[in-house]
DRENDRENNU-539602 format. One record per atom (N, C-alpha, C): residue in three letters; atom name; x, y, z. Coordinates in steps of 0.2 Angstrom, whole numbers, plus 2048, in hexadecimal, padded with zeros to 3 digits. Atoms other than C-alpha are relative to their C-alpha. Layout:
% DRENDRENNU-539602
ala;CA;X;Y;Z
...
This chain:
% DRENDRENNU-539602
met;N;802;803;7F9
met;CA;80A;7A6;7C5
met;C;802;806;805
asn;N;800;7FF;7FD
asn;CA;809;7B4;7CF
asn;C;802;800;809
leu;N;7FF;802;7FC
leu;CA;811;7B0;7E0
leu;C;7FE;803;809
cys;N;7FF;7FA;7FE
cys;CA;80B;7C0;7E9
cys;C;7F5;7FD;801
asp;N;809;7FE;803
asp;CA;7F6;7BD;7E3
asp;C;7FC;7FE;805
cys;N;802;800;7FA
cys;CA;7EB;7BE;7F0
cys;C;7F6;800;7FD
gly;N;808;801;802
gly;CA;7DA;7BE;7E5
gly;C;7FD;807;7FB
arg;N;800;7FB;802
arg;CA;7D0;7C9;7DD
arg;C;7FB;805;802
asn;N;804;7FD;7FD
asn;CA;7C5;7D0;7EA
asn;C;802;800;809
val;N;7FD;802;7F8
val;CA;7C7;7D2;7FF
val;C;7FF;7F9;801
glu;N;801;807;800
glu;CA;7BD;7C0;800
glu;C;806;7FD;7FE
glu;N;7FA;804;802
glu;CA;7CA;7B8;7F6
glu;C;808;802;804
ala;N;7FD;7FE;7FC
ala;CA;7D8;7C2;7FF
ala;C;800;7FB;807
leu;N;7FF;804;7F7
leu;CA;7D2;7BC;811
leu;C;801;7F8;7FE
ser;N;801;80A;800
ser;CA;7CF;7A7;80A
ser;C;807;801;7FE
lys;N;7F7;803;801
lys;CA;7E3;7AA;806
lys;C;803;803;804
his;N;7FF;7FC;7FC
his;CA;7E5;7B1;815
his;C;807;806;801
cys;N;7FD;7FA;803
cys;CA;7EC;7C1;80F
cys;C;7FE;807;805
val;N;804;7FC;7FE
val;CA;7EC;7D1;817
val;C;804;806;7FC
tyr;N;7FE;7FA;803
tyr;CA;7ED;7E3;811
tyr;C;805;803;805
asp;N;7F9;7FC;7FF
asp;CA;7FC;7EB;810
asp;C;800;807;7FF
ser;N;801;7FB;801
ser;CA;7FB;7FC;812
ser;C;807;805;7FA
leu;N;7FA;7FD;804
leu;CA;80E;800;80A
leu;C;7FF;7FE;7FA
ala;N;802;803;807
ala;CA;80A;7F5;7FB
ala;C;7F9;800;7FD
thr;N;806;7FE;804
thr;CA;7F8;7FC;7FB
thr;C;7FE;7F8;7FB
ala;N;800;803;803
ala;CA;7F5;7EC;7F7
ala;C;7FE;7F7;805
trp;N;802;806;7FE
trp;CA;7EE;7D9;7FE
trp;C;807;7F9;800
leu;N;7FB;803;802
leu;CA;7FE;7CF;802
leu;C;7FF;7FB;803
pro;N;7FE;806;7F9
pro;CA;803;7BE;80A
pro;C;804;802;804
pro;N;7FA;7FF;7FC
pro;CA;80E;7BC;817
pro;C;807;800;7FC
his;N;7F8;7FD;803
his;CA;81E;7B9;80C
his;C;801;804;7F9
cys;N;7FF;7F9;804
cys;CA;81A;7C7;802
cys;C;802;805;804
arg;N;800;7FC;7F9
arg;CA;819;7D3;811
arg;C;807;802;803
asp;N;7FE;7FE;7FC
asp;CA;824;7DD;81C
asp;C;7FE;803;805
asp;N;803;7FE;7FC
asp;CA;81B;7E0;82A
asp;C;802;807;806
glu;N;7FD;7FB;7FA
glu;CA;828;7E9;834
glu;C;800;807;7FC
leu;N;800;7FA;803
leu;CA;82B;7F5;827
leu;C;7F9;804;7FD
thr;N;805;7FE;804
thr;CA;81A;7F7;821
thr;C;7FC;806;80A
ala;N;802;7FD;7F8
ala;CA;816;7FB;835
ala;C;802;806;801
glu;N;7FB;7F9;801
glu;CA;823;809;833
glu;C;7FF;805;7FB
phe;N;803;7FB;806
phe;CA;81D;811;823
phe;C;7F7;803;803
asp;N;804;7FE;7FD
asp;CA;80B;811;82D
asp;C;800;806;806
gln;N;800;7FA;7FB
gln;CA;812;81D;83A
gln;C;804;806;7FC
ser;N;7FC;7FA;803
ser;CA;81C;829;82C
ser;C;7FB;805;7FC
gly;N;803;7FB;804
gly;CA;80D;832;826
gly;C;7FF;806;803
pro;N;802;7FB;7FE
pro;CA;807;844;827
pro;C;7FD;801;806
ser;N;805;7FE;7FB
ser;CA;7FB;842;835
ser;C;805;801;806
pro;N;7FD;7FF;7F9
pro;CA;7FF;847;847
pro;C;801;7FB;803
asp;N;7FE;807;7FD
asp;CA;7FE;835;84C
asp;C;804;7FB;7FB
gly;N;7FD;806;805
gly;CA;80A;830;83C
gly;C;7FC;7FB;7FC
ser;N;803;805;805
ser;CA;7FC;829;834
ser;C;7FC;803;7F8
trp;N;803;7FD;808
trp;CA;7F6;82B;820
trp;C;7F8;801;800
pro;N;80A;7FE;7FF
pro;CA;7E5;833;81F
pro;C;7FF;7FC;7FA
tyr;N;801;804;806
tyr;CA;7DC;829;810
tyr;C;7F9;803;800
tyr;N;806;7FA;804
tyr;CA;7CD;831;807
tyr;C;7FC;7FC;7FB
ala;N;806;805;804
ala;CA;7BD;828;7FD
ala;C;801;807;7FA
asp;N;801;7FC;803
asp;CA;7BF;83A;7F2
asp;C;807;801;7FE
ala;N;7F9;7FE;802
ala;CA;7CB;83F;7E7
ala;C;801;80A;803
asn;N;803;7FA;7FC
asn;CA;7C7;851;7F0
asn;C;806;800;807
gly;N;7FF;7FE;7FA
gly;CA;7CD;84C;800
gly;C;7FD;802;806
thr;N;805;7FB;7FC
thr;CA;7BE;852;808
thr;C;7FC;7F8;806
ile;N;804;805;7FC
ile;CA;7B7;83D;80E
ile;C;806;7FD;801
pro;N;7FF;803;7FD
pro;CA;7C1;836;817
pro;C;800;7FA;804
ile;N;802;808;7FF
ile;CA;7C3;823;81C
ile;C;806;7FE;804
glu;N;7F9;803;7FC
glu;CA;7CD;81A;828
glu;C;803;7F9;800
lys;N;7F9;806;804
lys;CA;7DB;80C;824
lys;C;7FC;7FB;7FF
ala;N;805;806;7FF
ala;CA;7D0;7FF;82A
ala;C;7FC;7FF;7FB
glu;N;807;7FF;805
glu;CA;7C2;803;81E
glu;C;803;7FE;7F9
val;N;7FD;803;808
val;CA;7D0;803;80E
val;C;7FF;7FA;800
ala;N;7FF;806;802
ala;CA;7D4;7F3;810
ala;C;7F9;7FB;7FC
leu;N;806;804;800
leu;CA;7C3;7ED;80E
leu;C;7FC;803;7F8
leu;N;800;7FE;805
leu;CA;7C0;7F8;7FE
leu;C;803;7FC;7FB
glu;N;800;803;807
glu;CA;7BD;7F2;7ED
glu;C;802;805;7FB
arg;N;800;7FC;804
arg;CA;7C0;803;7E4
arg;C;805;805;803
leu;N;7F9;7FB;802
leu;CA;7D0;810;7E2
leu;C;7FB;806;808
val;N;800;7FE;7FC
val;CA;7D1;818;7F2
val;C;808;807;800
met;N;7FB;7FA;7FF
met;CA;7DA;82B;7F4
met;C;805;800;804
asn;N;7FB;7FE;7FA
asn;CA;7EB;831;7FD
asn;C;804;805;7FF
pro;N;7FD;7F9;804
pro;CA;7F4;840;7FD
pro;C;807;7FC;7FB
lys;N;7F7;801;805
lys;CA;804;841;7F1
lys;C;804;7FD;804
lys;N;7FB;7FF;7FE
lys;CA;80E;842;7FF
lys;C;801;7F5;801
phe;N;7FE;808;7FF
phe;CA;80B;82F;802
phe;C;805;7FC;7FB
his;N;7FA;803;804
his;CA;813;829;7F0
his;C;805;804;801
lys;N;7FC;7FB;800
lys;CA;81F;834;7F2
lys;C;803;7FD;807
gln;N;7FB;802;7FC
gln;CA;825;82D;804
gln;C;7FF;7F8;800
leu;N;7FD;809;7FF
leu;CA;825;81A;7FE
leu;C;806;801;7F9
leu;N;7FB;800;805
leu;CA;832;820;7F2
leu;C;806;801;808
glu;N;7F9;7FE;7FA
glu;CA;83C;828;802
glu;C;801;7F8;803
val;N;7FF;805;7FB
val;CA;83B;818;80D
val;C;802;7FA;7FB
pro;N;7FE;804;803
pro;CA;845;80A;807
pro;C;7FA;7FA;801
val;N;805;803;801
val;CA;836;802;800
val;C;801;7F8;800
met;N;7FF;805;805
met;CA;838;7EF;7FF
met;C;805;7FE;800
met;N;7FC;800;805
met;CA;849;7F1;7F9
met;C;806;7F8;805
asn;N;7FB;804;7FE
asn;CA;854;7E6;805
asn;C;7FC;7FA;803
ser;N;803;806;7FB
ser;CA;845;7DA;80C
ser;C;7FE;7FA;7F9
gly;N;800;804;807
gly;CA;845;7CF;7FB
gly;C;7FA;801;7FD
ile;N;805;7FF;804
ile;CA;834;7D2;7F6
ile;C;800;801;7F9
asn;N;7FE;7FF;807
asn;CA;83B;7D9;7E6
asn;C;7FF;7F8;7FD
glu;N;7FF;805;803
glu;CA;83D;7C8;7E3
glu;C;7F8;7FC;7FE
val;N;809;803;802
val;CA;829;7C4;7E0
val;C;7FE;803;7FC
glu;N;805;7FE;806
glu;CA;821;7C5;7D1
glu;C;7FC;805;804
gly;N;804;7FA;800
gly;CA;818;7D5;7D3
gly;C;803;805;802
gly;N;7FC;7F9;7F9
gly;CA;826;7E0;7DF
gly;C;801;806;7FD
his;N;7FD;7FA;805
his;CA;82E;7EB;7D1
his;C;7F8;804;7FD
lys;N;806;7FB;801
lys;CA;81B;7EE;7C9
lys;C;7FE;806;805
his;N;802;7FB;7F9
his;CA;818;7F7;7DA
his;C;806;806;7FF
glu;N;7FC;7FD;801
glu;CA;828;800;7DA
glu;C;7FF;804;7FB
his;N;800;7F8;804
his;CA;827;809;7C8
his;C;7FA;801;7FF
his;N;807;7FC;803
his;CA;815;80C;7CA
his;C;801;805;807
glu;N;800;7F8;7FC
glu;CA;818;817;7D9
glu;C;806;805;7FD
gln;N;7FA;7FB;804
gln;CA;829;81D;7CE
gln;C;7FB;806;7FE
gly;N;803;7FC;804
gly;CA;81C;824;7C3
gly;C;7FA;803;802
gln;N;805;7FD;7FE
gln;CA;812;82D;7D0
gln;C;805;805;802
thr;N;7FE;7FB;800
thr;CA;81F;83A;7D3
thr;C;802;805;7FB
pro;N;800;7FB;801
pro;CA;81E;845;7C8
pro;C;7FD;806;7FE
gly;N;804;7FC;7FE
gly;CA;818;855;7CB
gly;C;7FD;7FF;806
ser;N;801;802;7F7
ser;CA;815;84E;7DE
ser;C;804;804;804
asp;N;7FD;7FD;7F9
asp;CA;819;85A;7ED
asp;C;801;806;7F9
């Protein structure tokens, strides 16, 4: 049983009162999110306003808005710096989120992103 389950698509996530969390890059219910940490992360990107750029293609030529990312049910690209930043921020380490099933899986995924980045 996954305590952070939000279903298999956007419609199911919304019906379960989940919110797209850009830090986790996933739909999460309230008890699995740290909204303050996510807000801080959302302002730590490389753009002049502190946001993170998102792209619809691997070449980074088709930008899309963050609001659009949550509604997509396919892969979205973001810079390698995005994944590196996830390791530099104390991501959910002290918030209790690691105690929820699936928390460790995301951290290991992010750790796997670092070889060869930047």
